[in-house]
C-alpha positions in Angstrom: -207.1 83.8 -0.5 -204.1 83.4 1.7 -203.6 85.7 4.6 -200.6 88.2 4.0 -197.5 87.2 6.2 -195.6 89.8 7.4 -191.8 88.3 8.1 -188.7 89.5 10.0 -185.4 88.0 9.4 -182.6 88.0 12.1 -179.7 86.8 10.5 -176.3 88.2 10.4 -174.8 86.8 7.1 -176.1 89.1 4.5 -176.3 86.7 1.7 -178.0 84.0 3.6 -180.4 86.9 4.4 -181.0 88.0 0.5 -181.5 84.5 -0.4 -183.9 83.6 2.5 -185.9 86.8 1.3 -186.0 85.9 -2.0 -187.2 82.0 -1.0 -190.1 83.8 0.8 -191.0 86.4 -1.5 -192.0 83.8 -4.3 -194.9 83.7 -2.5 -197.0 86.9 -3.2 -198.4 87.2 0.3 -195.3 87.2 2.1 -193.6 90.2 2.9 -190.4 90.6 4.4 -190.6 93.9 6.6 -187.4 94.2 7.9 -183.8 92.4 8.2 -181.7 92.5 11.4 -178.2 91.3 11.7 -177.5 91.4 15.4 -179.7 90.6 18.7 -180.3 94.3 19.4 -181.4 94.9 16.1 -183.6 92.2 15.9 -185.3 93.2 19.1 -185.8 97.0 18.1 -187.6 95.6 14.5 -189.6 93.4 16.5 -191.1 96.1 18.7 -191.0 98.8 16.1 -192.6 96.5 13.1 -194.5 93.9 15.0 -194.1 91.4 12.1 -196.3 88.0 12.2 -193.2 85.8 12.0 -189.6 85.8 12.7 -187.0 83.5 11.3 -184.0 84.0 13.9 -180.7 82.4 13.8 -178.9 81.3 17.1 -175.6 82.2 16.5 -175.3 86.4 16.3 -172.7 88.8 16.8 -173.7 90.2 19.9 -175.1 87.1 21.6 -177.3 84.0 21.0 -180.6 84.2 19.1 -182.0 81.7 21.7 -181.2 84.3 24.5 -183.4 86.8 22.2 -186.1 84.2 22.0 -186.1 83.8 26.0 -186.0 87.5 26.3 -189.3 88.0 24.1 -191.1 85.3 26.0 -190.5 86.9 29.3 -191.6 90.2 27.9 -194.7 88.6 26.8 -194.2 88.7 22.9 -196.0 86.0 21.7 -195.0 86.4 18.2 -194.6 83.0 15.9 -190.9 82.6 16.2 -188.9 79.8 13.9 -185.1 79.1 14.1 -183.0 79.2 10.8 -179.6 78.1 11.7 -176.5 76.2 11.2 -176.8 75.2 15.1 -177.7 71.6 15.1 -176.9 70.2 18.7 -179.7 68.6 20.5 -179.5 71.1 23.5 -180.2 74.1 21.1 -183.1 72.6 19.6 -184.7 71.6 22.9 -183.9 75.3 24.3 -185.7 76.5 21.2 -189.0 74.3 21.3 -188.8 74.7 25.4 -189.1 78.7 24.6 -192.2 78.6 22.2 -190.2 78.3 18.7 -193.2 76.4 16.6 -190.2 75.1 14.0 -186.6 74.8 13.9 -184.7 74.7 10.4 -180.9 73.4 10.1 -179.0 74.8 7.3 -178.8 74.3 4.7 -182.7 73.5 3.7 -184.9 73.4 0.9 -187.1 76.3 -0.3 -190.1 73.7 -0.1 -189.2 73.3 3.5 -189.1 77.0 4.2 -192.8 76.8 2.3 -193.8 74.7 4.5 -192.7 76.8 7.7 -195.2 79.5 6.4 -197.9 77.2 5.4 -198.0 75.9 9.2 -197.8 79.5 10.5 -200.9 80.5 8.4 -202.4 77.5 9.6 -202.0 78.4 13.3 -203.5 81.7 12.5 -206.4 81.1 10.1 -209.0 83.7 10.9 -211.2 82.5 13.9 -214.8 83.2 14.8 -215.4 85.4 17.3 -214.5 84.6 21.1 -217.9 83.9 22.3 -218.6 81.5 19.4 -215.1 80.1 19.1 -215.3 76.2 19.6 -213.9 74.6 22.5 -210.9 71.8 22.3 -211.0 68.3 23.7 -207.7 67.1 24.5 -207.1 65.0 21.1 -207.6 68.6 19.2 -205.4 70.4 21.6 -202.6 67.7 21.3 -202.8 67.7 17.4 -202.5 71.8 18.0 -199.2 71.1 20.2 -198.0 68.6 17.7 -198.3 66.1 20.4 -198.7 62.4 18.5 -200.5 59.7 20.2 -197.0 57.7 20.2 -195.6 60.5 21.9 -197.8 60.9 24.9 -198.0 57.1 25.0 -193.9 56.9 25.6 -194.5 58.8 28.8 -195.7 57.5 32.1 -199.3 58.7 33.5 -198.7 62.1 35.4 -195.3 62.9 33.3 -196.2 66.0 31.2 -193.8 66.4 28.1 -193.3 70.3 28.4 -192.9 70.3 32.2 -190.4 67.3 31.7 -188.4 69.4 29.0 -188.4 72.5 31.5 -186.9 70.3 34.3 -184.1 68.9 32.3 -183.2 72.4 30.8 -183.2 73.7 34.2 -181.0 70.6 35.3 -178.7 71.2 32.3 -178.2 74.6 33.2 -177.2 74.4 36.5 -174.3 71.6 35.1 -173.5 70.4 38.8 -175.6 67.8 41.4 -178.5 69.4 42.5 -181.8 68.5 44.5 -184.9 68.0 43.5 -186.0 71.3 46.0 -183.7 73.5 44.2 -184.9 72.2 40.6 -188.4 72.7 41.9 -187.7 76.3 42.8 -186.5 77.1 39.7 -189.3 75.7 37.4 -192.1 76.6 40.0 -192.8 72.8 41.1 -193.3 71.4 44.5 -190.2 69.3 45.8 -192.1 66.1 45.4 -193.3 66.8 41.6 -189.9 67.7 41.0 -188.7 64.5 42.3 -191.1 62.7 39.9 -189.8 64.4 36.8 -186.0 63.7 37.9 -186.6 60.2 38.7 -188.1 59.7 35.0 -185.1 61.4 33.7 -182.7 59.0 35.8 -184.8 56.2 34.4 -184.7 57.1 30.8 -180.6 57.9 31.0 -181.0 61.7 30.6 -180.0 62.4 34.1 -177.9 60.6 36.7 -178.5 60.3 40.5 -175.7 60.6 43.3 -176.1 60.3 46.9 -174.0 62.7 49.4 -173.8 61.4 52.9 -174.1 63.7 55.8 -173.2 63.4 59.6 -176.6 61.5 60.3 -179.8 60.3 58.4 -180.6 59.0 54.9 -177.9 60.2 51.9 -179.2 63.4 50.3 -180.4 62.4 46.5 -178.6 64.8 44.2 -179.2 64.8 40.2 -177.0 66.0 36.9 -178.0 65.7 33.3 -176.2 63.0 31.9 -173.0 63.9 30.1 -172.1 66.4 32.8 -169.4 66.7 34.9 -170.5 67.2 38.3 -168.6 67.2 41.4 -168.3 63.4 43.1 -170.5 63.0 46.1 -168.8 63.9 49.2 -168.5 61.6 52.3 -167.9 63.4 55.5 
């Protein structure tokens, strides 16, 4: 017997929300417990209804669904959240995944893909054994749970964690100006040396650019910026 899934929709287009509800409830074990059209409504209903699964749009009248997702995570809400949105830019996708979204559907999508999303949610929450007898995970099992394939892991050099790498990149992207390894380290709770190592990797793979800032004496300071950002030109004093 399938586990019953209680779903909250956060979607400002009422027609789209109605279509999504109909698609979801083709499965008799899925029940849409509420529908919100704004970030404020979505936050209130998430607290009041405690759904199992939240399907969240990015573009909402009073803000971004990505900001709402970030708010939930900082508040300690671990509910499964999947984005269903027309936002197809890489930054939105990476931001959603970095803040714990477990899936991302770009509109328009098929009913089969939505059903797959629900099935993935169920698989993540299969009734477990009691904590005392729950099996331990080895690294291979954990990688499968996290969606990390062997090819993904092999693409990164030793000592570069993919999730930490995304956090460093997003911090660099958000600043939108040349910045130091020390400042990035402060933003993502890493040592300056560790942040430098991740920034150097981003430079090597073309996702960041390196500038040198020259002062009065000593070696030039290394400043980094996300590729494609318009940063200030290095200053020579």
